[in-house]
N, C-alpha and C positions, 0 to 999 in steps of 0.2 A: 566482425558481428557489432552489430549496434548495443547500446546498452538501454535498458529502463531500470531506473532507481527506485527502490522501495523504502518506506521509512514510517515509523510509528510515534507518536507523540508521548507514549506512557513515559513518565519519569523526566519529563523534559517542561520547560516553558516555552510560550511563543517566540521570545527573544532568541533563543539557544536555537529552537527549532529552524526559525527563518535564518539564522547564522549558517547552519549546517546546509540546508540547501543553497544558499548562495555561494558556498565555499566551493560547490562542485560543479554550478551552473546550471542548476536546474532554472528552468524556463517556465513550466508549467506544472502544477500540482493536480493529477487526478484522485478526486476524494472518492474512494469506493466505498465508504460506509453506507450501509442501508440506511441508517437514520443518521444524517449529517449535524447531530447535536452533540455537546460535550458540557459536564460540569466544570470541566478544567478551562480557566479563561482564556479566550482567544481562540479555542478549538471547534466553536460552533460555527457551522457554514458561513453564516453573514459576517461575523466578525474575523473568521479565517480568512474570507476573500480579501476584506479591507486590508490586513497585516500584509498578506501576500502580494496584491496590487501595489502597495507602498513601497515594497521592495523589488516592484518589477516582475513579479512572477503572477502568471496567470493562474486561475483556479477554475478546474473542470468539474462540474457535476458528475459523476458517475455511478449513480444510486443504483442502476439497474445491475452493477458489479457488486452489491452489497451482498453481505451472507445473510441468507434468510434467517428467521427466529430460531428454528429447531437448529440452525447450525451454529446459530451464536449460544444458543443453551448448551449445546454437547460440549462446544470449545469451553465455556467458563466452567462446565463441570469437569473439565480436564480430560474427556473424551475424545481426543483428536482423531482416531480413527473414523469415529460416527461423524464427527466436525468434515472431515476430507470426503467421505461417502455422501453427506447431503450437500456439500458445495460444490463438489465436482458434477453432482447430477445438476444443480441448478446452474452452472456456468456452461454445461453443455446444451441448454436450451437456447432456442433460435435466438430471442432477445438477447440474451448475455453474448452469443458467438457476434452479433452484429455490431454490439456494444465493444467487445474486444478489437474488432476490424476496426471500429472508429477510433478507438484508443492508438490502435498501431499506425493507422493514418495520421493522428496527432501526432505521433511520436517521431514521424519522418521529418515534420515540419519543427519541431522544437524538441529539447530537452524534457522528459516528462519525469516525474517521479509519484509513484503510487502510494497514496497516503490511509493508512487505517489507525488504530488506537494501539496496539499491541506493541510492544518495543521488540521481542523476538519475531522474526519475521518466519520462523518456523510454526509458531502457534497462530497465524494471522491467515486469513484467506486471501490476503494481497499477495503472498508466495504462489498461491495456485494461478493467479492471475498472471503473474508474471511467467509462471511456466508457461500458460497459454500463448504468452506475448511470444515464447522460442519460436512458433511455428511463422510468425513473421521474420524470423531472423535477430530476435532479443535476447539478450544475456541479462540478468539480474545484477544489478550491485545493491547492496543492501545498506542503508544510511542510518545512524543512531542517533536521534534528537540531541541526545542529553551530551554528545561529544562529537562536535563538527569535525573532529580530524580522524572519526574512526569510519570505514565502511568495510564491507566484505562482499566480494566479488563471488559469485555462484553458491549454490547450497554446499558444495564438497568442502568448503573452507569454513563452515559453521562449525564451532565445537558441537560433538555430538551429545543427546541428551542421553539420560538414563531411562530406560524402560517404563512403558507405562506413560511415557509423552512423546511430542514430537521429534 
């Protein structure tokens, strides 16, 4: 089985974030944010690309895999069932399906990590993107940008969340 990594930058800084990526040998970051801007220093598209490239990591803009506004609003409100319904409908569309195929092809040539904001992958659409990568023979490994030594392989090893959350 091949691995696709996922990471969120919530709770970290750009230096620890890049350190985490380099520690596991990530060669490209697929930015799956619909709006690749951030108030957090170093994480807006252009500055992120610059930091990554200086560490020898490619930046892949994958905005077509971003969560639609309604999905982001549902997640922000803690309605993760509605968020998953909205995002799943979005990602099953032809444009997103083509983007997943493009991502799978890119992942054949280099070690790729899916990037979004949320620290917990269960509350982020990158988890659903990673699930769709399963059709191409990939399993997910979740990285934590605030702890370069911490990672979790597969959903089953994530700690359980209380009801009402993901």
